[in-house]
Residue frames as qw, qx, qy, qz and C-alpha x, y, z in Angstrom:
[[0.286, -0.091, -0.737, 0.605, 26.50, -2.82, -24.67],
 [0.297, -0.648, -0.586, -0.387, 23.30, -2.16, -22.81],
 [0.052, -0.029, -0.478, 0.876, 22.46, 0.68, -20.45],
 [0.405, -0.212, -0.415, -0.787, 18.84, 0.06, -21.30],
 [0.650, -0.378, -0.641, -0.154, 17.38, -2.66, -19.10],
 [0.303, -0.691, 0.258, -0.604, 16.55, -1.53, -15.57],
 [0.927, -0.359, -0.107, -0.026, 18.22, -4.26, -13.60],
 [0.274, -0.803, 0.529, 0.031, 21.45, -4.52, -11.62],
 [0.836, 0.367, -0.407, -0.008, 23.91, -6.78, -13.41],
 [0.116, -0.555, 0.712, -0.414, 25.19, -8.27, -10.17],
 [0.452, -0.097, -0.887, 0.008, 24.96, -11.67, -8.51],
 [0.593, -0.635, -0.190, -0.458, 22.26, -12.07, -5.91],
 [0.347, -0.678, 0.543, -0.354, 23.34, -12.54, -2.27],
 [0.310, 0.270, -0.911, 0.038, 25.08, -15.86, -1.42],
 [0.289, 0.037, 0.773, -0.564, 22.61, -16.53, 1.39],
 [0.678, 0.347, 0.088, -0.642, 19.74, -16.46, -1.10],
 [0.584, 0.411, -0.651, -0.256, 21.48, -18.92, -3.43],
 [0.092, 0.209, -0.924, 0.306, 22.28, -21.26, -0.56],
 [0.458, 0.149, 0.593, -0.645, 18.72, -21.22, 0.76],
 [0.706, 0.396, -0.165, -0.563, 17.28, -21.88, -2.70],
 [0.467, 0.368, -0.800, -0.085, 19.62, -24.80, -3.35],
 [0.081, -0.080, 0.887, -0.448, 18.81, -26.35, 0.02],
 [0.592, 0.248, 0.334, -0.691, 15.09, -25.92, -0.61],
 [0.692, 0.403, -0.434, -0.414, 15.39, -27.70, -3.95],
 [0.337, 0.303, -0.883, 0.126, 17.48, -30.52, -2.51],
 [0.146, 0.061, 0.819, -0.552, 15.01, -30.98, 0.35],
 [0.064, -0.419, -0.806, -0.414, 11.99, -30.92, -2.00],
 [0.050, -0.561, -0.491, 0.664, 10.66, -27.85, -0.25],
 [0.021, -0.078, 0.463, 0.883, 8.78, -26.72, -3.33],
 [0.026, 0.558, 0.828, 0.042, 5.06, -27.13, -2.65],
 [0.066, -0.733, -0.301, -0.606, 2.53, -24.31, -2.90],
 [0.171, -0.049, -0.542, 0.821, 2.61, -21.80, -0.09],
 [0.110, 0.663, 0.581, -0.459, -0.33, -19.96, 1.39],
 [0.360, 0.763, 0.388, 0.369, -1.93, -17.56, -1.07],
 [0.215, -0.976, 0.021, 0.028, -0.57, -14.82, 1.19],
 [0.460, 0.663, -0.518, 0.283, 2.97, -16.21, 0.88],
 [0.670, -0.071, -0.625, 0.394, 5.24, -17.87, 3.42],
 [0.452, -0.861, -0.218, -0.085, 4.42, -16.63, 6.89],
 [0.712, -0.426, 0.042, 0.557, 8.11, -16.66, 7.80],
 [0.410, 0.284, 0.279, 0.821, 8.88, -14.36, 4.85],
 [0.170, -0.789, -0.337, -0.484, 6.04, -12.05, 5.81],
 [0.633, -0.728, -0.143, 0.220, 7.43, -11.89, 9.34],
 [0.635, -0.149, 0.157, 0.741, 10.85, -11.00, 7.97],
 [0.177, 0.555, 0.349, 0.734, 9.31, -8.26, 5.80],
 [0.402, -0.840, -0.306, -0.200, 7.42, -6.89, 8.79],
 [0.689, -0.568, -0.030, 0.449, 10.55, -6.82, 10.93],
 [0.540, 0.114, 0.255, 0.794, 12.57, -5.17, 8.17],
 [0.010, 0.699, 0.345, 0.626, 10.04, -2.38, 7.56],
 [0.539, -0.813, -0.218, 0.006, 9.78, -1.72, 11.27],
 [0.707, -0.373, 0.075, 0.596, 13.56, -1.54, 11.59],
 [0.431, 0.232, 0.319, 0.811, 14.08, 0.70, 8.56],
 [0.067, -0.431, -0.291, -0.852, 11.11, 3.04, 8.75],
 [0.116, 0.038, 0.637, -0.761, 9.29, 2.46, 12.03],
 [0.625, 0.036, -0.193, -0.755, 6.14, 1.34, 10.25],
 [0.343, -0.121, 0.891, -0.274, 4.26, -1.71, 11.56],
 [0.687, 0.117, -0.396, -0.598, 2.34, -4.36, 9.61],
 [0.733, -0.212, 0.582, -0.280, 0.94, -7.61, 10.98],
 [0.006, -0.324, 0.861, 0.392, 2.41, -10.53, 9.01],
 [0.332, 0.240, 0.901, -0.142, -0.77, -12.56, 9.29],
 [0.318, 0.685, 0.655, 0.025, -3.19, -10.28, 7.44],
 [0.091, 0.935, 0.033, -0.340, -1.50, -7.01, 6.41],
 [0.071, -0.619, 0.645, 0.443, 1.23, -8.33, 4.10],
 [0.886, 0.365, 0.246, -0.145, 0.85, -10.17, 0.79],
 [0.417, -0.406, 0.631, 0.514, 3.78, -11.74, -1.08],
 [0.639, 0.670, 0.116, -0.360, 3.41, -11.04, -4.79],
 [0.812, 0.198, 0.345, 0.427, 5.07, -12.13, -8.01],
 [0.410, 0.197, 0.123, 0.882, 7.14, -8.98, -8.20],
 [0.031, 0.417, 0.314, -0.852, 6.09, -5.41, -7.48],
 [0.236, 0.048, -0.516, -0.822, 4.48, -5.21, -10.94],
 [0.381, -0.369, -0.821, -0.211, 1.90, -7.79, -9.95],
 [0.248, -0.435, -0.605, 0.619, 1.45, -6.06, -6.62],
 [0.098, 0.262, -0.039, -0.959, 0.60, -2.75, -8.28],
 [0.360, -0.105, -0.681, -0.629, -1.81, -4.49, -10.63],
 [0.372, -0.397, -0.829, 0.132, -3.53, -6.27, -7.72],
 [0.124, -0.377, -0.410, 0.821, -3.81, -3.03, -5.77],
 [0.228, 0.153, -0.252, -0.928, -5.46, -1.18, -8.63],
 [0.434, -0.174, -0.757, -0.457, -7.86, -4.00, -9.50],
 [0.353, -0.362, -0.797, 0.331, -8.84, -4.30, -5.84],
 [0.094, -0.494, -0.400, 0.767, -9.74, -0.67, -5.15],
 [0.134, 0.268, -0.291, -0.909, -10.88, 0.70, -8.53],
 [0.533, 0.500, 0.658, -0.181, -14.12, 0.59, -10.46],
 [0.459, 0.413, 0.497, 0.610, -14.61, 1.42, -14.15],
 [0.064, 0.853, 0.269, 0.443, -14.39, 5.15, -14.73],
 [0.563, -0.772, -0.037, 0.293, -12.36, 5.92, -11.61],
 [0.439, 0.827, -0.220, 0.275, -9.30, 8.12, -12.06],
 [0.813, -0.416, -0.013, 0.407, -5.75, 7.60, -10.81],
 [0.157, 0.969, -0.185, 0.043, -3.26, 10.46, -10.69],
 [0.823, -0.278, 0.159, 0.469, 0.47, 9.96, -11.23],
 [0.042, 0.917, -0.205, -0.339, 3.36, 12.13, -12.37],
 [0.874, 0.333, 0.152, 0.320, 5.52, 11.59, -15.45],
 [0.564, 0.347, -0.732, -0.159, 8.23, 10.83, -16.44],
 [0.699, -0.313, 0.484, -0.423, 7.25, 7.57, -14.80],
 [0.350, -0.165, 0.916, 0.108, 7.75, 3.84, -15.02],
 [0.292, 0.095, -0.616, -0.725, 6.22, 2.61, -18.26],
 [0.185, -0.263, -0.947, 0.007, 3.87, 0.19, -16.47],
 [0.080, 0.289, 0.555, -0.776, 1.79, 2.72, -14.54],
 [0.428, 0.259, -0.140, -0.855, -0.48, 4.05, -17.27],
 [0.498, 0.071, -0.759, -0.414, -1.24, 0.67, -18.86],
 [0.254, -0.195, -0.909, 0.267, -2.13, -1.12, -15.61],
 [0.231, 0.302, 0.384, -0.842, -4.51, 1.70, -14.70],
 [0.515, 0.232, -0.395, -0.724, -6.16, 1.21, -18.08],
 [0.396, 0.013, -0.913, -0.103, -6.28, -2.58, -17.57],
 [0.025, -0.237, -0.787, 0.569, -8.22, -2.01, -14.34],
 [0.055, 0.686, 0.679, 0.254, -10.88, -0.08, -16.25],
 [0.231, -0.820, -0.227, 0.472, -9.88, 3.24, -14.74],
 [0.443, 0.856, 0.062, 0.258, -8.54, 6.42, -16.34],
 [0.677, -0.178, -0.104, 0.707, -4.86, 7.41, -16.01],
 [0.042, 0.989, 0.103, 0.100, -4.39, 11.08, -15.20],
 [0.780, -0.037, -0.027, 0.624, -0.71, 11.75, -15.84],
 [0.097, -0.982, -0.024, 0.162, 0.76, 15.04, -14.69],
 [0.654, 0.603, -0.205, 0.408, 4.02, 16.61, -15.84],
 [0.612, -0.714, 0.028, 0.340, 7.18, 17.40, -13.91],
 [0.380, 0.901, -0.171, 0.120, 10.24, 19.47, -14.69],
 [0.796, 0.125, -0.294, 0.514, 14.01, 18.97, -14.57],
 [0.060, 0.666, -0.194, 0.717, 14.20, 22.39, -12.91],
 [0.551, -0.538, 0.369, -0.521, 12.97, 20.87, -9.63],
 [0.134, -0.348, 0.925, -0.071, 14.47, 17.41, -10.10],
 [0.472, -0.099, -0.733, -0.480, 11.28, 15.92, -11.60],
 [0.025, 0.127, 0.814, -0.567, 9.57, 15.92, -8.21],
 [0.079, -0.613, -0.744, -0.253, 5.76, 15.73, -8.00],
 [0.034, -0.244, 0.094, -0.965, 3.95, 19.01, -7.39],
 [0.017, 0.371, 0.834, -0.408, 1.28, 18.80, -4.64],
 [0.286, 0.480, 0.143, -0.817, -0.52, 21.88, -6.01],
 [0.372, 0.262, -0.644, -0.615, -0.69, 20.30, -9.46],
 [0.168, -0.144, -0.974, 0.043, -2.06, 17.11, -7.91],
 [0.146, 0.427, 0.598, -0.662, -4.73, 19.04, -6.03],
 [0.357, 0.446, -0.153, -0.806, -5.87, 20.80, -9.20],
 [0.325, 0.177, -0.820, -0.437, -6.15, 17.48, -11.06],
 [0.114, 0.167, 0.916, -0.346, -8.60, 15.95, -8.56],
 [0.451, -0.141, -0.385, -0.792, -12.16, 15.38, -9.78],
 [0.739, -0.220, 0.294, -0.564, -15.16, 13.58, -8.28],
 [0.961, 0.169, -0.183, -0.118, -13.93, 10.41, -10.01],
 [0.294, 0.620, -0.657, 0.311, -10.41, 10.51, -8.54],
 [0.904, -0.356, -0.188, -0.143, -9.81, 7.41, -6.43],
 [0.846, -0.371, 0.077, 0.375, -6.05, 7.19, -5.92],
 [0.169, 0.907, -0.380, -0.068, -2.64, 8.78, -6.30],
 [0.971, 0.059, -0.006, 0.233, 0.09, 6.47, -7.57],
 [0.138, -0.909, 0.390, 0.042, 3.60, 7.31, -6.36],
 [0.959, 0.146, -0.042, 0.237, 6.82, 5.71, -7.60],
 [0.126, 0.869, -0.353, 0.324, 9.83, 7.12, -5.76],
 [0.150, -0.570, 0.436, 0.680, 12.79, 6.99, -5.98],
 [0.663, 0.577, 0.095, -0.468, 11.85, 7.27, -9.62],
 [0.468, 0.014, 0.727, 0.502, 12.44, 5.11, -12.60],
 [0.823, 0.351, -0.016, 0.446, 13.51, 6.80, -14.91],
 [0.149, 0.884, -0.092, 0.433, 14.69, 10.08, -13.35],
 [0.572, 0.011, -0.562, 0.597, 16.11, 9.07, -9.97],
 [0.243, -0.576, 0.035, -0.780, 13.90, 11.76, -8.38],
 [0.492, -0.280, -0.741, 0.360, 13.68, 11.34, -4.60],
 [0.190, -0.745, -0.190, -0.611, 11.23, 13.88, -3.17],
 [0.035, 0.328, -0.594, 0.733, 11.62, 15.39, 0.27],
 [0.118, -0.330, -0.874, 0.338, 9.58, 14.27, 3.25],
 [0.173, 0.400, 0.266, -0.860, 7.73, 17.60, 3.13],
 [0.391, 0.178, -0.521, -0.737, 6.44, 16.91, -0.39],
 [0.361, -0.165, -0.911, -0.107, 5.12, 13.51, 0.63],
 [0.050, -0.361, -0.674, 0.642, 3.50, 15.02, 3.72],
 [0.302, 0.316, -0.052, -0.898, 1.70, 17.53, 1.51],
 [0.448, 0.054, -0.726, -0.519, 0.46, 14.72, -0.75],
 [0.245, -0.249, -0.901, 0.258, -0.75, 12.74, 2.26],
 [0.131, 0.357, 0.401, -0.834, -2.71, 15.81, 3.42],
 [0.424, 0.221, -0.381, -0.791, -4.36, 16.02, -0.01],
 [0.409, -0.060, -0.890, -0.195, -5.23, 12.32, 0.07],
 [0.112, -0.314, -0.777, 0.534, -6.76, 12.74, 3.51],
 [0.235, 0.321, 0.123, -0.909, -8.73, 15.81, 2.47],
 [0.575, 0.259, -0.372, -0.681, -10.24, 14.11, -0.59],
 [0.801, -0.126, 0.515, -0.278, -10.38, 10.58, 0.87],
 [0.696, 0.573, -0.393, -0.179, -8.02, 9.07, -1.70],
 [0.953, -0.191, 0.131, 0.196, -5.86, 5.96, -1.73],
 [0.060, 0.835, -0.525, -0.155, -2.11, 6.26, -1.98],
 [0.984, 0.111, 0.075, 0.116, -0.35, 3.48, -3.89],
 [0.107, -0.892, 0.429, 0.090, 3.35, 3.80, -3.17],
 [0.939, 0.271, -0.115, 0.177, 5.80, 1.78, -5.27],
 [0.277, -0.880, 0.386, -0.033, 8.98, 1.85, -3.17],
 [0.976, 0.135, 0.003, 0.174, 10.99, -0.84, -4.93],
 [0.572, 0.513, -0.229, 0.597, 13.98, 1.56, -5.04],
 [0.464, -0.856, -0.080, -0.215, 13.56, 2.63, -1.42],
 [0.796, -0.469, 0.117, 0.364, 16.95, 1.28, -0.31],
 [0.642, 0.240, 0.254, 0.683, 18.73, 2.92, -3.25],
 [0.012, -0.981, -0.134, -0.138, 19.15, 6.51, -2.06],
 [0.697, 0.149, -0.143, 0.687, 22.33, 8.55, -1.85],
 [0.230, 0.130, -0.217, 0.940, 22.97, 11.31, 0.66],
 [0.468, -0.256, -0.006, -0.846, 19.27, 11.58, 1.58],
 [0.312, 0.019, 0.873, -0.374, 16.77, 9.52, 3.55],
 [0.226, -0.241, -0.784, -0.525, 14.03, 7.54, 1.87],
 [0.426, -0.045, 0.354, -0.831, 10.53, 8.50, 3.02],
 [0.050, -0.228, -0.967, -0.097, 8.30, 5.49, 3.48],
 [0.279, -0.343, -0.271, -0.855, 4.89, 6.97, 2.69],
 [0.649, -0.478, -0.540, -0.243, 2.87, 4.77, 5.04],
 [0.559, -0.232, -0.493, 0.624, 5.07, 5.87, 7.97],
 [0.032, 0.249, -0.020, 0.968, 3.80, 9.45, 7.71],
 [0.199, 0.243, 0.633, -0.708, 1.09, 10.75, 10.01],
 [0.569, 0.434, 0.257, -0.650, -2.37, 9.94, 8.68],
 [0.417, 0.483, -0.604, -0.478, -1.06, 7.81, 5.80],
 [0.177, -0.181, 0.966, -0.055, -1.10, 4.19, 7.04],
 [0.486, 0.343, 0.712, -0.374, -4.85, 3.60, 6.76],
 [0.596, 0.715, 0.141, -0.336, -4.99, 4.86, 3.14],
 [0.158, 0.718, -0.623, -0.267, -1.68, 3.58, 1.76],
 [0.987, 0.104, 0.122, 0.024, -0.86, 0.42, -0.18],
 [0.188, -0.801, 0.535, 0.192, 2.90, 0.07, 0.19],
 [0.936, 0.346, -0.065, 0.016, 4.88, -1.89, -2.40],
 [0.199, -0.767, 0.602, 0.098, 8.39, -3.27, -2.05],
 [0.971, 0.232, -0.035, -0.057, 10.49, -6.14, -3.29],
 [0.743, -0.453, 0.382, 0.310, 13.83, -7.77, -3.88],
 [0.759, 0.558, 0.216, 0.256, 14.63, -7.10, -7.54],
 [0.288, 0.887, -0.128, 0.336, 16.70, -3.95, -7.12],
 [0.275, -0.800, 0.468, -0.255, 18.62, -3.68, -3.83],
 [0.736, -0.299, 0.606, -0.038, 19.11, -7.47, -3.70],
 [0.221, 0.493, -0.673, -0.504, 19.73, -7.86, -7.44],
 [0.325, 0.095, 0.937, -0.084, 17.08, -10.61, -7.65],
 [0.417, 0.277, -0.192, -0.844, 15.07, -9.49, -10.68],
 [0.523, 0.109, -0.730, -0.428, 14.38, -12.94, -12.09],
 [0.097, -0.085, -0.916, 0.379, 13.30, -14.42, -8.77],
 [0.297, -0.411, -0.477, -0.717, 10.06, -12.40, -9.09],
 [0.424, -0.531, -0.673, 0.293, 9.19, -11.65, -5.48],
 [0.031, -0.435, 0.068, -0.897, 7.56, -8.47, -4.23],
 [0.213, -0.422, -0.796, 0.378, 5.23, -7.62, -1.40],
 [0.185, -0.579, -0.255, -0.752, 2.26, -5.39, -0.65],
 [0.248, -0.259, -0.694, 0.624, 1.40, -3.98, 2.76],
 [0.269, -0.349, -0.246, -0.863, -1.96, -2.42, 3.55],
 [0.529, -0.167, 0.456, -0.696, -4.94, -2.53, 5.93],
 [0.400, -0.025, 0.914, -0.072, -6.42, -6.04, 6.28],
 [0.611, 0.559, 0.442, -0.345, -9.50, -5.48, 4.09],
 [0.424, 0.774, -0.336, -0.331, -7.34, -4.33, 1.18],
 [0.064, -0.459, 0.881, 0.091, -4.87, -7.19, 1.53],
 [0.538, 0.185, 0.791, -0.224, -7.77, -9.65, 1.65],
 [0.613, 0.695, 0.162, -0.340, -9.19, -8.21, -1.58],
 [0.260, 0.732, -0.585, -0.234, -5.78, -8.29, -3.27],
 [0.313, -0.265, 0.911, -0.038, -5.23, -11.87, -2.14],
 [0.669, 0.379, 0.570, -0.289, -8.52, -12.95, -3.74],
 [0.579, 0.760, -0.170, -0.242, -7.40, -11.61, -7.13],
 [0.006, 0.660, -0.750, -0.041, -3.90, -13.02, -6.60],
 [0.531, -0.138, 0.823, -0.148, -5.11, -16.53, -5.78],
 [0.726, 0.493, 0.456, -0.149, -7.05, -16.81, -9.04],
 [0.500, 0.833, -0.227, -0.067, -4.22, -15.46, -11.19],
 [0.277, 0.643, -0.684, 0.204, -0.97, -16.59, -9.55],
 [0.836, -0.328, -0.440, -0.018, -2.18, -18.80, -6.67],
 [0.598, -0.748, 0.066, 0.279, 1.04, -17.97, -4.85],
 [0.209, 0.865, -0.448, -0.091, 4.45, -16.50, -5.59],
 [0.775, 0.317, -0.542, 0.074, 7.21, -19.04, -6.45],
 [0.816, -0.574, -0.073, -0.012, 8.07, -21.05, -3.35],
 [0.812, -0.010, -0.048, 0.581, 11.81, -21.44, -3.95],
 [0.256, 0.567, 0.024, 0.783, 12.09, -17.72, -4.61],
 [0.492, -0.769, -0.085, -0.399, 10.23, -16.89, -1.41],
 [0.873, -0.413, -0.057, 0.252, 12.63, -19.02, 0.60],
 [0.650, 0.224, 0.015, 0.726, 15.62, -17.37, -1.07],
 [0.008, 0.699, 0.075, 0.711, 14.26, -13.89, -0.46],
 [0.673, -0.720, -0.100, -0.132, 13.70, -14.57, 3.21],
 [0.832, -0.218, -0.002, 0.510, 17.35, -15.60, 3.52],
 [0.408, 0.469, 0.092, 0.778, 18.41, -12.48, 1.65],
 [0.280, -0.793, -0.130, -0.526, 16.35, -10.28, 3.94],
 [0.763, -0.645, -0.023, -0.020, 17.62, -11.87, 7.14],
 [0.830, -0.319, 0.198, 0.413, 21.28, -12.46, 6.24],
 [0.647, 0.362, 0.293, 0.603, 22.40, -10.16, 3.44],
 [0.078, -0.978, -0.143, 0.132, 22.51, -6.64, 4.81],
 [0.459, -0.580, 0.380, 0.555, 26.33, -6.48, 4.41],
 [0.453, 0.201, 0.654, 0.572, 25.99, -7.29, 0.69],
 [0.136, 0.863, 0.464, 0.148, 23.29, -4.62, 0.31],
 [0.272, -0.893, 0.053, 0.353, 25.54, -2.00, 1.90],
 [0.478, -0.288, 0.554, 0.617, 28.40, -2.92, -0.46],
 [0.348, 0.513, 0.669, 0.411, 26.00, -2.72, -3.40],
 [0.010, -0.948, -0.309, 0.070, 24.73, 0.72, -2.35],
 [0.369, -0.721, 0.278, 0.517, 28.28, 2.03, -2.07],
 [0.453, 0.007, 0.669, 0.589, 29.07, 0.69, -5.54],
 [0.243, 0.727, 0.595, 0.243, 25.95, 2.29, -7.02],
 [0.133, -0.947, -0.097, 0.275, 26.81, 5.69, -5.57],
 [0.414, -0.495, 0.484, 0.591, 30.34, 5.48, -6.98],
 [0.392, 0.286, 0.721, 0.495, 29.02, 4.47, -10.42],
 [0.107, 0.882, 0.459, -0.009, 26.44, 7.26, -10.32],
 [0.224, -0.859, 0.117, 0.446, 29.06, 9.90, -9.58],
 [0.411, -0.258, 0.636, 0.600, 31.37, 8.63, -12.33],
 [0.328, 0.440, 0.745, 0.379, 28.64, 8.29, -14.95],
 [0.058, 0.919, 0.379, -0.098, 26.83, 11.57, -14.31],
 [0.274, -0.744, 0.270, 0.547, 30.15, 13.45, -14.38],
 [0.386, -0.066, 0.717, 0.577, 30.97, 11.80, -17.71],
 [0.256, 0.687, 0.656, 0.180, 27.58, 12.71, -19.17],
 [0.051, -0.947, -0.121, 0.292, 28.08, 16.33, -18.26],
 [0.355, -0.518, 0.506, 0.592, 31.57, 16.22, -19.79],
 [0.349, 0.225, 0.777, 0.474, 29.91, 14.93, -22.97],
 [0.141, -0.037, -0.190, -0.971, 27.61, 17.97, -23.01],
 [0.463, -0.423, -0.699, -0.345, 24.57, 16.00, -21.87],
 [0.196, -0.449, 0.364, -0.792, 23.31, 18.10, -18.97],
 [0.707, -0.294, -0.633, -0.111, 22.43, 15.82, -16.08],
 [0.376, -0.656, 0.369, -0.540, 21.85, 16.73, -12.43],
 [0.146, 0.236, -0.933, 0.231, 22.93, 14.12, -9.90],
 [0.674, -0.355, -0.457, -0.460, 19.99, 11.77, -9.20],
 [0.329, -0.518, 0.561, -0.556, 19.35, 11.12, -5.50],
 [0.686, -0.104, 0.647, -0.317, 17.98, 7.62, -5.89],
 [0.905, 0.364, 0.177, -0.133, 17.53, 4.45, -7.97],
 [0.583, -0.353, 0.508, 0.527, 20.28, 3.63, -10.53],
 [0.509, 0.630, 0.475, 0.344, 19.33, 5.70, -13.56],
 [0.165, -0.386, 0.084, 0.904, 20.55, 8.91, -15.14],
 [0.365, 0.720, 0.590, 0.032, 18.07, 10.95, -17.18],
 [0.323, -0.371, 0.164, 0.855, 20.22, 13.47, -19.05],
 [0.433, 0.787, 0.134, -0.418, 19.11, 16.19, -21.44],
 [0.668, 0.077, 0.522, 0.525, 20.26, 15.58, -25.00],
 [0.277, 0.911, 0.223, -0.209, 19.38, 19.07, -26.24],
 [0.183, -0.761, 0.429, 0.450, 23.02, 19.84, -27.03],
 [0.481, -0.057, 0.786, 0.384, 23.11, 17.12, -29.70],
 [0.340, 0.301, -0.289, -0.843, 20.32, 18.63, -31.80],
 [0.355, -0.054, -0.879, -0.313, 18.66, 15.20, -31.94],
 [0.705, -0.357, 0.046, -0.611, 15.41, 14.00, -30.44],
 [0.525, -0.430, 0.697, -0.230, 15.58, 11.05, -28.05],
 [0.894, 0.213, 0.376, -0.122, 14.29, 8.42, -30.45],
 [0.647, 0.728, -0.208, 0.095, 16.67, 9.47, -33.21],
 [0.050, -0.742, 0.624, -0.239, 19.61, 9.65, -30.81],
 [0.743, -0.252, 0.579, -0.220, 18.80, 6.25, -29.34],
 [0.897, 0.401, 0.185, -0.007, 18.79, 4.66, -32.78],
 [0.480, 0.790, -0.323, 0.203, 21.99, 6.40, -33.90],
 [0.303, -0.677, 0.620, -0.257, 23.85, 5.66, -30.65],
 [0.848, -0.079, 0.508, -0.127, 22.95, 1.99, -31.02],
 [0.842, 0.517, 0.126, 0.092, 23.83, 1.67, -34.70],
 [0.391, 0.820, -0.304, 0.285, 26.98, 3.82, -34.60],
 [0.033, -0.623, 0.648, -0.437, 28.41, 3.02, -31.17],
 [0.635, -0.119, -0.762, -0.046, 26.55, -0.16, -30.12],
 [0.051, -0.032, -0.643, 0.764, 25.34, 1.48, -26.89],
 [0.279, -0.528, -0.714, -0.367, 21.71, 0.93, -25.92],
 [0.048, 0.109, 0.472, -0.873, 19.76, 3.54, -23.94],
 [0.101, 0.585, 0.804, -0.004, 16.02, 4.25, -23.71],
 [0.059, 0.423, 0.240, 0.872, 14.33, 7.29, -25.28],
 [0.076, 0.079, 0.532, -0.840, 12.59, 9.56, -22.82],
 [0.523, -0.035, -0.293, -0.800, 9.37, 9.33, -24.80],
 [0.518, -0.134, -0.844, -0.039, 8.86, 5.85, -23.32],
 [0.316, -0.306, -0.684, 0.582, 8.19, 7.50, -19.96],
 [0.111, 0.292, 0.172, -0.934, 5.94, 10.43, -20.95],
 [0.063, -0.178, -0.789, -0.584, 3.31, 8.83, -23.18],
 [0.167, -0.623, -0.764, 0.029, 0.29, 9.43, -20.93],
 [0.161, -0.683, -0.249, 0.667, 0.89, 13.05, -19.94],
 [0.518, 0.780, 0.290, 0.198, 1.48, 14.11, -23.53],
 [0.246, -0.890, 0.248, 0.292, 4.66, 15.86, -22.44],
 [0.873, 0.438, 0.074, 0.201, 6.34, 15.10, -25.74],
 [0.274, 0.860, -0.307, 0.302, 9.05, 17.73, -25.37],
 [0.497, -0.643, 0.550, -0.191, 10.39, 16.34, -22.09],
 [0.913, 0.021, 0.408, 0.017, 10.39, 12.88, -23.60],
 [0.726, 0.645, 0.024, 0.236, 12.14, 14.03, -26.76],
 [0.114, 0.874, -0.350, 0.318, 14.79, 15.96, -24.81],
 [0.448, -0.580, 0.631, -0.255, 15.90, 13.15, -22.47],
 [0.737, 0.175, -0.644, -0.108, 17.18, 9.59, -22.45],
 [0.758, -0.556, 0.249, -0.234, 17.34, 7.03, -19.65],
 [0.542, 0.480, -0.669, 0.168, 20.62, 5.26, -18.88],
 [0.866, -0.488, -0.030, -0.102, 20.99, 2.48, -16.31],
 [0.223, 0.747, -0.579, 0.236, 24.41, 2.61, -14.67],
 [0.734, -0.399, 0.485, -0.258, 24.00, -0.58, -12.58],
 [0.907, 0.390, -0.157, 0.027, 26.40, -2.47, -14.84],
 [0.838, -0.257, 0.032, 0.480, 29.96, -3.78, -14.36],
 [0.211, -0.799, 0.131, 0.548, 32.63, -1.07, -14.33],
 [0.363, -0.185, 0.640, 0.651, 34.26, -2.16, -17.57],
 [0.221, 0.578, 0.712, 0.332, 30.96, -1.95, -19.47],
 [0.080, -0.921, -0.303, 0.232, 30.15, 1.42, -17.94],
 [0.319, -0.643, 0.311, 0.623, 33.58, 2.81, -18.81],
 [0.324, 0.073, 0.718, 0.612, 33.38, 1.58, -22.40],
 [0.125, 0.754, 0.633, 0.123, 29.87, 2.98, -22.74],
 [0.173, -0.876, -0.076, 0.444, 31.13, 6.35, -21.52],
 [0.348, -0.357, 0.527, 0.688, 33.95, 6.33, -24.07],
 [0.237, 0.342, 0.764, 0.493, 31.50, 5.62, -26.87],
 [0.003, -0.868, -0.487, 0.096, 29.00, 8.24, -25.71],
 [0.255, -0.748, 0.148, 0.595, 31.81, 10.81, -25.60],
 [0.306, -0.099, 0.670, 0.668, 32.86, 9.84, -29.11],
 [0.161, 0.610, 0.740, 0.233, 29.25, 10.05, -30.31],
 [0.067, -0.920, -0.309, 0.232, 28.68, 13.53, -28.89],
 [0.345, -0.578, 0.299, 0.677, 32.08, 14.87, -29.99],
 [0.329, 0.208, 0.696, 0.603, 31.24, 14.12, -33.62],
 [0.011, 0.754, 0.587, 0.295, 28.12, 16.30, -33.24],
 [0.356, -0.651, -0.227, 0.631, 29.73, 19.14, -31.30]]
């Protein structure tokens, strides 16, 4: 059973399915504008304004992308030149370092600690800035740790970006998935809008991973540059998926609320079980991952991952997958990532097997 893949194993909202089926039946499947459906961009604009009080013009400040991954790639390729540097903090999503390299720039990966919930350190960011630094890449709530920094931390990072004239690329795909705290939309902060490229999408909170729709919001000149790269690589995001995502955005808030409640319940159950198994794990404030310490087992993360799979048929991800650019081998070796966004019966069976696995090594 898999706790490895970072996707919610849930059906997407009924409104999205209905809209997609109707679009197919009505042959509404031609190319859209390179920017994406204007009606979807309007819905995105309205949603961001409602949730975070941040305003983007649908016509020229929003680009519909083929998932947030493409959006991040477009952003980096649009603002970077060879030799530029991009700062980010690990543990981090496995894509960040490679796409910085693909753009011709240099990844500058900083470390973070479980002692402060794996939050980024503004002082550490400041010290890492050089004349070649062009951007700071933020991905919060975090995959893999669930870290959800406070508003004050983001405000400090915005001040640094303003002081050194840096771009902020903020991947907020997990922005709706927070528990007991408020999500801070980076571009809503004072002085941030004009230097932020905001990323969001439908894969996580709407459980629409395979539909491959994300969006980027930024000042017009940046969106225009991103669109030019996008049109020669993707042309446009999938039309049927865009139509479905618009329906999800406009009609599926009740389903999202039910989903968030379920994720919080699963988180509480799973993290409690991990701690009972001797795998120390603070409660993550966002996303749908636990990132427990496995120090009590005496195994490193790659060895444990292999043994847990072969002995108990439970798949998790070694922490080393998320620390490869900072060189923080010890943090990677001492942690594993588990996705708890799975049906209850699978989660409960996985817990039983993890408990059995750790009890043998106690």
